[in-house]
Every structure is written in C-alpha cells, then in structure tokens.
PATI-21288 format. One record per residue (C-alpha): residue in three letters; x, y, z. Coordinates in steps of 0.001 Angstrom, whole numbers, plus 500000, padded with zeros to 6 digits. Last residue first. Layout:
! residues N
AlaXYZ
...
//
This chain:
! residues 734
Gly693054081345605393
Ala694265077865606516
Leu692039078164609550
Gly689316075557608903
Val690333072914611430
Thr692023070676608837
Ala693554073452607020
Leu695236074626610268
Val696459071142610952
Phe697834070753607311
Ala699466074212607339
His701155073144610655
Val702567069924608962
Arg704005071964606229
Ala705480074740608621
Glu707059071671610604
Asp708778070461607482
Arg709900074038606456
Trp711352074346609993
Ala713162070972609609
Asp714516071903606448
Tyr715843075181607925
Arg717328073319610861
Gly719048070662608721
Ser718341067002609583
Pro715063066371607896
Gly713182063260609341
Gln714615061751612505
His713802058072611482
Gly715726058339608238
Ala716504060699605471
Gly717193060996601795
Met713709060075600363
Glu711796061694602981
Thr708452060135602418
Arg705117062213602738
Leu701629060282602785
Leu698310061809602813
Ile694798060712603879
Pro692307063383602639
Lys688677063358604001
Thr686288061390601839
Gly684900058853604213
Ser683940055250603712
Thr687582054256604321
Thr688966050931602863
Ala691038051522599932
Arg692475054795601331
Leu693182053228604760
Lys694928050408602943
Ala697156052675601025
Val698074054810604000
Trp698933051769606125
Lys700991050082603395
Ala703019053401603195
Pro703233054126606916
Glu704764050488607304
Trp706811050615603967
Phe709133053196605316
Gly710493050619607933
Val710314052005611535
Arg713630051902613249
Pro716281051672610435
Asp714659054681608543
Asn716316055051605187
Leu713304055762603170
Gly711815058104605950
Ala708069057953606375
Thr705291060555607115
Val701418060491607423
Tyr699186063408607585
Met695562062202608062
Ala691921063711607680
Pro689846061868610139
Tyr688391058444609226
Asp684791057569608142
Gly684470053936608968
Gly685239050938606608
His687866049322608933
Val691656049349609547
Asn692338046921612210
Asp695302044955610925
Tyr697249048121610047
Pro696616049856613372
Ser697713046749615542
Tyr695179046762618429
Ser693542043320618450
Lys696380041864616462
Ile698753042663619524
Tyr696478040579621768
Trp696114037840619330
Tyr699741037375618754
Ala700663037816622433
Asp698088034989623319
Ala699744032875620534
Asp703278033112621812
Asp706001032092619357
Arg705806034650616533
Pro703742037243618463
Asn706379037921620985
Gly705219040465623443
Trp705331044439622990
Glu708074045845625209
Glu710032042639626158
Trp709584041500622373
Glu711279044563621332
Thr714877043396621717
Val714027040566619179
Thr712638042953616598
Leu715285045680616719
Pro716034045700613013
Leu714047043179610803
Ser715417039696610362
Glu713417038570613363
Asp710049039041611645
Ser707085038491614020
Ile707479042015615662
Thr707082043593611964
Thr704062041618610911
Val702245042022614095
Val702940045700614538
Asp702229047160611098
Val701500050528612572
Phe704893051931613890
Pro704306055421612725
Val707096057595611072
Glu705030060620611866
Ala701345060376612354
Val699414063671612229
Ile695623063222612860
Gly692601065184611969
Gly689054066229612957
Phe689377063649615985
Leu686771062022618050
Asp684717060327615324
Pro687618058088614338
Arg687451056560617859
Met688976052996617891
Asn690615052891614410
Ala691996056407614686
Val692891055682618373
Ala695025052633617244
Gly696705054605614192
Met697727057477616447
Leu699083055430619291
Leu701143053525616801
Gly702358056896615605
Gly703295057522619149
Ala705653054409618909
Ser707091056594615945
Gly705455059896615994
Gly702399061468617559
Arg699687064078616815
Ala695972064457617344
Val693768067120615990
Leu690681068496617687
Arg688531071150615976
Asp685927068653614672
Pro685923066983618077
Ser685418070033620037
Thr687895072165622241
Trp688750073247625788
Gly685158073089626721
Gln685412070610629704
Ser683695067789627791
Val685939068213624859
Leu689218068234626659
His688088065276628697
Glu687125063285625708
Ala690532063827624119
Cys692201062715627563
Ala689987059641627739
Ile690971058834624134
Phe694671059111625159
Asp694139056732628211
Glu692283054329626199
Phe695202054123623655
Thr697942053699626483
Asn695680051190628354
Arg695441048981625228
Lys699058048013626165
Ser698225046123629130
Gly699189042628627766
Leu702725044011626907
Arg703089047631627929
Gly700938050530629239
Gln700387049402632934
Glu704051048680633445
Tyr704971052211632508
Trp702731053763634960
Ala703964051278637601
Arg707537052472636842
Gly707028056015637775
Met704315058765636671
Glu705810060310633693
Gly707559057344632305
Gly705244056409629310
Gly703386053219628846
Arg700345055003630451
Val699377058335628980
His700664061753629673
Ala698508063538627190
Ile700117066728625996
Ala698049069520625218
Tyr698129072767622867
Val694970075023622893
Phe694987076795619551
Gly694118080630619098
Arg696204081472616176
Glu699006082715618170
Leu699114079364619859
Leu699409077518616462
Asn702413079301615139
Leu703679079553618707
Arg704464075849618647
Ser707406076546616341
His709338078208619201
Arg708953075185621478
Phe708952075166625236
Ser708653072108627409
Pro705993070208629195
Asp707535066529629555
Ile706957063671627173
Ala708248060939629530
Ile709779057749627914
Glu708868054408629832
Tyr709464052655626492
Ser705963053755625225
Gly703282056381625795
Tyr703511059029623012
Gly700920061627622817
Tyr700164065258621519
Leu696752066897621431
Leu696541069872619101
Cys693383071993619878
Pro691092074266618020
Ala689161076580620308
Ser685515076983620362
Gly684461074631622956
Asp683641077246625495
Pro686766077175627525
Glu687697080812628574
Tyr690648081905626387
Asp692258085165627750
Arg695655083646628646
Pro696118082070625101
Cys696574078316625612
Val699086075739627206
Leu698217072167628273
Ser699691069426630460
Ile697330066489630788
Pro697501063891633607
Val695688060669633591
Arg693809059502636597
Ala693129055700636436
Gly689586054657636948
Asp689521051825634600
Pro687868053729631811
Ala690417056460632187
Glu689907059644634021
Ala691263062822632884
Trp693381065259634740
Ile694477069019634437
Arg697978070728634571
Glu697649074336633323
Ser699817076736631356
Arg698774080381630551
Tyr699832082502627659
Gly700154086152626884
Ser702349086920629821
Thr705139084889628351
Lys705521087599625577
Phe706314086955621999
Gly706690089913619877
Gly708066088023616855
Gly711311087194618527
Val711986084496621282
Thr715627084422622519
Ala716642081205624479
Gln717857082085627942
Lys721500081932628845
Val723548081640632107
Val720723081542634566
Ser722183081344637882
Arg720989079366640921
Glu722564079248644274
His722286076379646915
Arg725680077557648264
Glu727100073981648235
Met725548072688644935
Asp726077075826643061
Tyr723530075632640219
Asp724280076838636567
Val721119077103634488
Ser720724077150630588
Ser717318078323629878
Ser714714077194627368
Pro711874079591626790
Ser709128079731629423
Val705311079229628439
Leu705248075486628214
Ser708204075028630504
Ser711824075318630278
Tyr715006074434632247
Gly718373072991631104
Phe720953071912633599
Arg724703072807634457
Ile726259071666637833
Ile728657073778639823
Glu730579072565643005
Thr733334071036640578
Asp736021068354640510
Trp734576066047637903
Glu733929068458635133
Pro731786067194632283
Thr728627068819633291
Gly725942068032630795
Glu722974069805629321
Gly720585067422630984
Ser717114068563630541
Leu714675069740633100
Thr710885070314632137
Tyr708237072546633930
Ala705068072574635945
Pro704856074434639295
Glu707302077230638203
Pro710502078555639781
Gln712407075333640401
Gly713855074432643670
Val717020071835643863
Val716113069164646288
His718400068853649350
Glu720803066253650839
Ala723196066006653665
Arg724934062624653218
Asp727969063572655453
Ser731033063550653134
Leu729054062616649961
Arg726916065792649768
Val723633064590648215
Val721863066903645549
Arg718331065852644495
Leu717304067246641172
Gln713597067048640315
Glu711552065785637331
Leu707734066157637323
Gly704924063481637204
Glu704116063596640932
Ala707842062824641678
Arg710429062045639157
Glu714080061958640180
Thr717472062931638886
Leu720031062176641550
Val723045064315641994
Ala726094062967643869
His728392065315645444
Arg732135065902646511
Ala734134064747643513
Phe731190064501641282
Ala728824061596640606
Asp725628061489638538
Val722582059325639327
Ser719667058613637074
Glu715841058233636781
Val715073057588640600
Lys711273057289640669
Ile709688058936643877
Glu706655057160645634
Pro708767054360646920
Arg711301056502648561
Tyr714367054416649204
Pro716724056063651724
Val719828057723650529
Leu723257056235649596
Pro721912052757650536
Arg724588049897651091
Leu725071047112648437
Ser727314044223649737
Arg724584041741649401
Ala724574042384645703
Asp728127040557645589
Ser730354041946642904
Glu733026043776645003
Gly735799045106642873
Val734830048721643420
Pro733085049042646632
Leu729290049355646297
Glu727205052246647409
Phe723510052274646614
Val720763054358644799
Ala717165053209644799
Phe714839052337641964
Asn711143052924641386
Asp710060049311641341
Leu712346048303644383
Lys712136044566644459
Glu713710043001647501
Gly716762040678646616
Ala718439041120650135
Pro720852043841648755
Gly718172045631647011
Cys716529045476643413
Asn715613048122641117
Ala718959049443640983
Arg721057052712640630
Val724549051769641659
Leu726977054475642932
Trp730306052598642398
His732971053057644926
Asp736824053645645378
Lys737277055303648742
Ser738079052295650936
Pro739779054055653924
Gly736741056519654322
Pro735125059236652457
Leu733620058317649027
Leu735226058537645648
Ala732502057977643167
His732024056062639970
Glu728587056024638168
Val726661052788637674
Asp723524051270635975
Tyr720995048734637277
Glu718240046391636156
Val717263043073637568
Gly714530041250635894
Glu716586038336635010
Arg719957038354636856
Arg723147039513635415
Pro726371039518637591
Leu726962042806639512
Val729887044980638599
Val731545042688636149
Gln735267042794635313
Leu736764043234631969
His740435042178631564
Gly743119044513630607
Arg744691046418627684
Asp745258050113627188
Lys745222050738630902
Asp744640054287632326
Ala740806053836631921
Arg740598050763634069
Leu738102048200632985
Tyr734510047751633452
His731361045599633014
Val727756046327633648
Glu724655044072633512
Ser721131045020632574
Ser717584043439632634
Met713974044510631764
Lys714312046218628364
Ser717635044823627656
Gln720793046238628702
Ser724512045700628379
Ser726609048418629767
Ile730275048829629180
Val732119051243631537
Val735594052615630976
Tyr737092053560634358
Cys738928056338636164
Lys737952059318634125
Ser736214060730637217
Arg733302061431634728
Thr733155057786633853
Leu734184056965630395
Gly731545055412628207
Val730261052325626257
Ser726795050938625173
Leu725543047482624376
Phe721929046517623694
Phe720469043105624918
Arg717515040949623648
Glu719665039307621142
Asp721785037614623822
Asp725296037356622028
Glu726691040548623649
Glu730397041110622477
Phe733115042809624448
Val736492044062623694
Ile736771043198619943
His740139044298618587
Asp741055046907615841
Arg743719045649613344
Ala741588046279610366
Ala740769049877611556
Pro744388050632610629
Thr746872051859613396
Gly747589055506614347
Leu745233055561617099
Thr744594052169618635
His740902051163618101
Arg739020049173620727
Trp735714047477619826
Val732414047113621728
Gln730003044718620079
Trp726180044221620065
Pro724557047490619042
Arg721224045936617428
Met721002047479613888
Ser719669044069612611
Lys722879043443610605
Asp724848043944613776
Pro725750047238615265
Arg729232048395616323
Val730228050331619401
Tyr733431052301620139
Tyr736376052389622482
Phe739471054553621589
Ser742911053610622797
Lys746199055725622725
Gly745111058692624871
Ser746553057372627902
Thr743346058253629524
Ser741506055724627636
Trp738936057236625329
Ala735268056239625473
Ser732406056018622831
Gly728731055582622340
Tyr726366055651619280
Tyr726938053325616328
Val729849052531614066
Asp729965051141610401
Glu733338052504609160
Val736583053512611051
Val738911056025609745
Asp742271056842611189
Val744562059001608971
Leu744297062011611216
Ala742633065106610158
Asp744543068313610702
Gly743355071197612812
Ser746887071729614218
Glu746002071845617797
Leu742637070050617544
Asp744188067017615820
Lys741212065366614283
Phe739758061786614332
Arg737220059856612151
Leu734313057443612693
Thr731868056737609933
Tyr728220056133611165
Arg725458053711610687
Glu722347055559611768
Ser720619054994608307
Gly719796058594608017
Asp721842059147604735
Leu725018061123605634
Asp725853059756609108
Val729091061183610734
Ala731236060268613575
Tyr733765062375615687
Ala736866061724617680
Leu738643064952618700
Val742263065027619744
Glu744237067293621993
Gln741830067696624975
Asp744081065624627307
Pro741019063576628129
Arg740239063066624287
Val737332064921622842
Asp734271062937622043
Phe731643063787619392
Val730089060551618306
Gly726839060737616186
Leu726845063929614144
Ala723813063696611562
Phe723583064924607944
Tyr721088064501605262
Glu720618065584601744
Ser724472066039601494
Asp725587069214599732
Arg728438070005602310
Ala727567067980605569
Leu730958068047606806
Glu731553071664606152
Asn728218072550607647
Glu729175070456610807
Asp732081072761611499
Leu734489071214613914
Ile737171072550616400
Val736743076219615573
Arg738867078156617918
Gly737193080957619950
Pro735448083997618321
Glu737206086508620540
Pro735690089249622536
Arg738190090827625027
Leu737269089401628520
Ala740750087675629034
Lys742490090878627947
Glu740622092842630272
Thr741554090526633083
Ala739520088101634966
Pro740755087636638639
Ala742976084528639368
Gly743934084826643020
Ala741453082171644076
Ala739729080496641134
Arg736775082529640149
Asp733319081637641090
Gln732453083797643943
Ser734931086702643112
Pro733184087095639811
Ala729943088321641602
Arg726993086106640793
Val725164086361637648
Ser721317086568637663
Asp718527086623635178
Pro720994086409632198
Glu720739089675630054
Pro718152089224627171
Pro719239089055623557
Pro719385092406621653
Thr716457092918619319
Gly716433092495615644
Asp713536089934615511
Gly716112087037615174
Ala718281088221617826
Val721377090270617510
Gly724606088726618843
Ala727162091051617209
Gly725600090918613703
Pro728097088278612565
Leu729248086613615993
Ala732076087984617925
Ala730096089721620621
Arg728134086531621141
Ala731460084751622058
Ala732359087460624267
Ala729119087461626095
Leu729021083737626375
Val732618083797627899
Glu731469086342630509
Ala728322084290631318
Ala730323081103631666
Leu732555082766634228
Leu736183083475633590
Ala739428082782635543
Arg739218078969635012
Ser743052078544635432
Pro743748077149632120
Asp741068079267630214
Pro741552078205626526
Arg738697078736624118
Arg736476076150622263
Cys734226076058619232
His731659073644617514
Val729849075022614376
Pro726102074278614236
Tyr724103073116611321
Gln721854074403608535
Gln723651077625607875
Gly721795080726606487
Ala722028082582609882
Val725012081418611913
Ile724931078807614708
Arg727547078668617342
Ser728738075890619574
Trp730345075813623028
Tyr733340074664624776
Trp735401076505627488
Trp738930074872628007
Gly741216074009630967
His739712070564631554
His736121071225630741
Phe734108074336631083
Val730709074535629332
Pro729676077572627092
Ala725906078442626800
Ser725021077918623269
Val725759080848620850
Asp723298082435618448
Thr722611083483614828
Glu719173082465613709
Ala717703083676616984
Val714340081902616557
Arg711111083885616542
Thr711474085484613197
Arg712508082133611577
Ile709513080337612930
Gln707277083171611449
Glu709024082819608131
Phe708186079109608034
Leu704512079825608831
Lys704351082544606212
Glu705935080181603700
Gln703418077290604602
Leu700524079885604300
Asn701604080863600857
Ala701896077340599811
Thr698431076473601454
Pro696769076104598115
Ala699519073542597069
Leu698702071213599911
Leu696864068730597553
Ala699584069010594895
Asp702420068636597301
Ile700683065605598741
Tyr700288064076595336
Ala703899064728594414
Asn705050063010597468
Glu702672060002596812
Ala704160059912593188
Glu707712059794594658
Leu706678056919597019
Tyr705060054978594077
Glu708252055562591743
Ile710475054127594593
Val708238051181594841
Ala708270050583591131
Gly711979050580591190
Asp712082047590593427
Glu714989047646595548
Arg713030048950598455
Ser710890045979598471
Ala708414046604601338
Leu705794048051599108
Trp705016044559597885
Gln703305043855601253
Trp700423045866600018
Asp697716043260599434
Asp698206041693603058
Gln695746039078603733
Arg696028037799607444
Ser695756034147608122
Asp695234032643611645
Gly695998029190612961
His698745030234615147
Ala700530032180612300
Ser699985032859608638
His700712036031606620
Ala698795036330603167
Met700206037808599996
//
C-alpha cells in the first residue's frame, strides 16, 4: 500500500504486518522466531554458559534493604528458583531497630541463611552508626527484637503470576493506617492492570476489583477512598477515579478528566499525607490540582493555572511562620514570568494560585538543572544535575541552610529508593557506578553522615579493582562536546583491538547514567569496552541539551552518537568491525538512524523494540500516545515541514541498498508503546534491500509487551541470547 501526505507518496509493502488479528501475521512472527533460534543454535552452549555466569554473579536468594514506614519495616525477598519477589513487613512501633539490623534478621531467615550466589557470605555494610544515634530515646533494641524472623508476607508476586507467560505489578500502595494493600496486576504486557485489595492483618482478599487501570494511586487518610488512573483507548492516562472500599466498581466516580490529548494524568498522596495531588502534564506544559486527603469528598483546587510552556510540579511542606501550609513548587518560570530553563524551587502558600506569590526556596542556579524536590518535616531535598551527574542538595527549612551530599566517586549514578516517612532526618537513596555494585544508602540530613545499609553481592570472583571507569568527550559536527562514560578491564591500553558495546538513547530528556549491571560482566570479562554515549535529546546536561535533540534538531541525537563512535575508534578504544551499538525504544530509533547514516561504522547493532516507522506512526492518531508525542517529534500529519524533516531520518523510510551491519531486533506482541509491526516491517525491508550478507534477525515476545520478558530468569536468558549475538558478531563466540 502507499501512504500519502503533503504531496508525497510512500510505498509500504509490509504494512500488512500491522494486522494482529490476521493469522498469517502470527505465523510470520513465529517463523521469524524459529529462524533466529536456528541461526543462533551454534551459540546454544555459549548462551547457557552466559546465563549461568549471570546466575553465579547474582545473589539468587536475597533481601532488599528494609524501609521504615508508620510503625513497620517493609522489604522484599527473592528466593532461588523464583521469578519474582515476595513483599514482607515486620512491626516496630517505636522504631527501636536500625535498617541494618532488620536486614540481618531478614537475611538470616532466608533459605541458605543469606548465602550469596557464589557461596560466599554477603559483605557487611561499609558503616553502621552506633544504635544509640538512631533509636528512639529510651527504646534500645532487645534480644527478642533482634531475633531472626522472616517477617509477614503481604504479597507474593510468584503466586499472582502462577503460570502466566508475563507478569507485572503496577500499583502497590499500603493504606495510611497500614491495614490494607491496594495492588494492580498485568498478565500480558498491555499495561492495562486489574486492581485488587488485601486485608493485611487477616491476609484475606477483599471483594473489590477494578478493571482497566493505569499507574498511579492515592489513599484518603480516612481509608475509605482510593484514587486511581484510567487510560483511554489510545493508552493515554486521562481520568482519575475514586473508589469507595466495599462498593462495586460500577459505582466509582470520576474525580478529574483531561480532555486535551497532549496531557497525561497522574495521582499521588503527598508524603505529609495532607493532600491528594493530581498532575496533568504534556511534554512542555503542566498543571496541578489538589484536594484534602482527610476528606472523601471535595472540590479540586488548582495550584497554578495552566500556561503554555510553563512546567511545574509540587510537594507539600510545613514551613516556619504563621502560615505553615506551603507548596514547594519546582518550576521553569518565575514570579515575574521570567524563563528558568533549568528550573528553580519556590515556596507558595497553599490556597494561593497567583504565580506572583512565588518566593524562592534557594537561589536559581542556571548552570544546575533541578530535577525534583522532596519535602520532609524539617528538610527539603533537591535532586539536581550538574556537569552531567546527579547530586542531592539538602535544605533545612528552619533557616535555609543547605549543603550538597558528597559521593565517593567522580562518576556515579543515584537512584531514588524512596523514603516514605515524613518526620525523619534520614533519607534513603541508591548509589552505583560502572565499577561499583548498587548500594542502598541512608543519609542523616542533620549530622551529614552516610551509612551503606546494603550493597549488592557480586559472585563469580568479581573485583572492582579489575576494571577502570573513565569519562571522555567526543566532538559533534557542530562543535558540541558530547560526554561518554566507559568501563574496561584495568590493564587495557587503547590500541584498537578491544571489542566495544556502545549504548545510546537520547530522547524525552531521559538521562542514561553510568550504573552497575551484573550481566555486563559477561562482556567485560571477555575484554570488552562498554560505553554510554550521552547524546543530545537526553537529560544528562540540562534542559538545553534536551532541546537541542528534539523536534527540528533531532538529527543532533544521531550525529552525536556517530561522533562518539568515531571518537572511540580514533582514540584506539575499538575498531569499526569490533564495535556493536545498542539501544531500545526511542534508542532503537537511534539505532535505525545511525545504521542508515553510517553502516560502515558498526560491526553489529542491537535494536530492542525500536521506534522505526516514525512518519506512519506519528501521523496516526488512532495509535497509542501519538498526539502526546507531537511535542517531542513534531506533527507530520498537519505540518509539512515536520513531515519532511521526520521523513529525512525515519529509519524505515531511509532503508537503502548499502551493506548493513549484523542486526538483532526485538518486538513485543502486546507492546502498547511501539507496535510490534514496526520492527517486523523494518527487518523485512532491510532484508529485501540490503546489498550485504550479514544476518538481520527478528525476535518477538509473543506473550509480553514493551519491557520484554518479565521474570528474572527469563530476562537473564534473554540477555544471554543478546550477548551471544554480540560475541558472535565480533568473532568471540568460541
């Protein structure tokens, strides 16, 4: 068939693959799966070895770092042989225990008594403060309190998944009184969840069931009302509903509906548990409504009225002074309407909706991007990005004294592990780097003290000292300096001989930070250099970095990645025939674009659920997410300039007769974000057009969606298969 727009006609011989209901399409995808299995059959032993090496490095039986909330310690445990975690809790009404003590007790109760995957005991935390520093006054830990106990199981994901080919837990929300759990389950990867409720004291399931819900939730503090989000037919979260516990879902009420198709809705409860907050956000504008959490009915109020191009989000804080009730507003626009590209944090009295009433919490720093703000009883914590790295800035609300939390390495990744408590001096965050396994860290905001509660175990003889990590810079064609994070064996001196895997994403202002992955050791132990290209369109270097890689500047993303690849080659880190590129989703678009632009630069490409048929997809309003994506990519349906620009880089529309690298391409039959037919069509067109003979392979998950296999063992096998392809591509499959 042919697609016509703006006086242009695009012939599409594989559009028939978009008909999921056609039995011939399913047969085609199954035949492709059989083909890739046959072609990779010579690597079967290697795949098994790679899988076992991942298993050896990971502690198959383990416990997450416990988190305290409202009289209970919460954690999850995972047991060897099980695909999914089991969620547990343990009472501690006076908070007499430390997280490290709860962790030790939970570990001791596991099968194998907390033994790591390689048979060695897990490491002790780097430092644990004396118990008297953290315990409630007059509440020392007792021998009975420290006695190992398994905790109470509140949800077993393995029981919920049973024999399902796919399983994902969406909502997981304990009622403020800690007596009822709301949880939502997806069994096919469609991201349309079924919501249920469980009495945590008796363990009984409640009769309430709500179908077709999305991410996001909030409880009222009365415990009677539960707020959830529903998606429309195009998978846009557009309605917030209120469910009254004990009543049929048919009697639920719509609380808020967003009619503008550019906007997504979300709902949540502030950490203070004072307000339910509903956020409506497009790519470039936002608006927040709220209602009191202690009322099961009430009218929504707006924080700041919607203005085109103004983005903001809020947290609730109690500030010193007569009018304590305030919002902390992170916004890209000041009280006088001044543009603040990298965002600032302001105070705004609750009930006030005039932007002129905004007052700065801390001074605006144009060189630092404020990514989020969290409020606690006596502190605010700003997550910022400076020189490409995240940092935490702590502000004491009483006197505005501030400091930045120091980190032990020059390049690292921080992750939000969550601190649900409001009245606390201790925050929890995750830390890792390309050479340091993930740690759960407690930080005392008053004492400026850092405690590692738990560090991930790495078996198989891994030693951090065996590798080195570097930050280097490439130069793009327009002169922009593009950062590259890399890790390699410590003794490698760049001479062009090493194989290299170069990862990239570069869209939606998402930063791909240098974090640790157990499975990556499969490649590093075989002499690989692993590199991340922090290209424009991502969020690594502030808002301007993102703006320079979207809409009519999107080609910068691809040219940056090519510049990074060329720099790695020119500096001797690798050579083109030993360089493999990898990216997924919008990063799969990046893979498709660079394959067309510089097929000679890469020996292989891994493109996972790639967004490659850009013009066709972004022109079709009936497909999920299309309208909301116009602010990211442009609107080729109505804007001729956007049409021609997108067509100039759309991977599917620019396939040519060159000699393409070897390719490993994936799809998910139930994917609501990138239709399975996009990678299927692309692979078919590549095969029919290329002048080369290198394999171009397609693998479709027939029972999953955008995220691929959901169980951890299935995910490890999937990663082992990808690594086998990568190793075969650079001649190391033997």
